[in-house]
C-alpha positions, 0 to 999 in steps of 0.5 A: 147643685144651684143654678145661679139666678142669672143664668135662668134670664130668657136670652133675647131672642128665644122670643122671636124664635118662637114667634117665627115658629109659630107663625111658622107652624100653621100649615096655610102661613108655612104654604105660603112662605114656600110658594114665596121662597123663589123670590117671585112676588105673587098675589095674594089670590095666587097664594090663597089658591096654593095655599088652598085657603079662602083668603090669604090675606089675614095669613099675609098680615099675620106673617107682615106683622112677624117680619117674615115677609116684606112688602113692596118697595114703591118706586122713587126713581125714573131708574126704577121705573124704567127697571121695573118696565125691563123687568116686565117685558123680559126676563128669566125665571129660574132656566126660562123666559118669562115677562111679557116676552115668555107670556107671548112666547107660550101663546104663539107655541098654542096659536102655531099649533106647535103645543097642544095642551094636556090636563093633570100636573107636570109635578110637584112646583108647577103653579098650575094644572096644565102640562104641554105635549109637543105636535108632530109640526111642533116636532118639526119646528122646533128640531128645525130651531135646534132643539133635540127634543128626545134629549130633553125628555131624558131629563128628570124634571117635568117637560113642559108646565107653566108658571103663573107670570107675576108681571103679566097675571098670565102663563109662561111656559116653564120645564125642561122644554122651556129651559131648553128653548130659552138656551137656545135663544141666547145661544142664536142671540136672539136674547140678551143677558141685560144689566140687572140680575135676571133680566134679558134684552129682545135683540133685533135678530130676537124680534125678528126670529120670534116673529117667523118661528113661533109667530110673536110679535113683540112691538 
């Protein structure tokens, strides 16, 4: 059987698929892409650490050249600048509080002695090797705050770990405990959803509650 010559011509997008596949086939670049999938910007140094590479610059350049990642968009208006500042102050990261508010809450929990830090990974999706346990004082305070720690511990997800906050370059709390704290803050009216996806506003009641409960002072 003779196949017509025109059917042997390469399909225009075949080369693109092959190029993308070649980029992803590299283990370091694949690890970088996995780290970026949750839609959270990460610094090159953090990506290098997550990918187990000495540097990420070379691999990021390859991914950018291949169109698999895009550079950050410059702020071009006062509105964009204000929105970026608002996200840096308070937002959600998946289902837990992030931004400066999230970072300060973790610092407050540790400073008040409500959490204590343990070594060791808490799960495959963690971006750090830290985990936390609630202290005796923490159990009492978080119970008064309205949390059922026994129920939270029954969750199939890890209890308490950290994310590196992409705007603050510091840690905020993640895991089942962080989700429960954030949910309770919404219930109490301490925080409310902002106009943009994931954006959060701390209310006047929230400023007062965060200060009195967790020792967090957000000016």
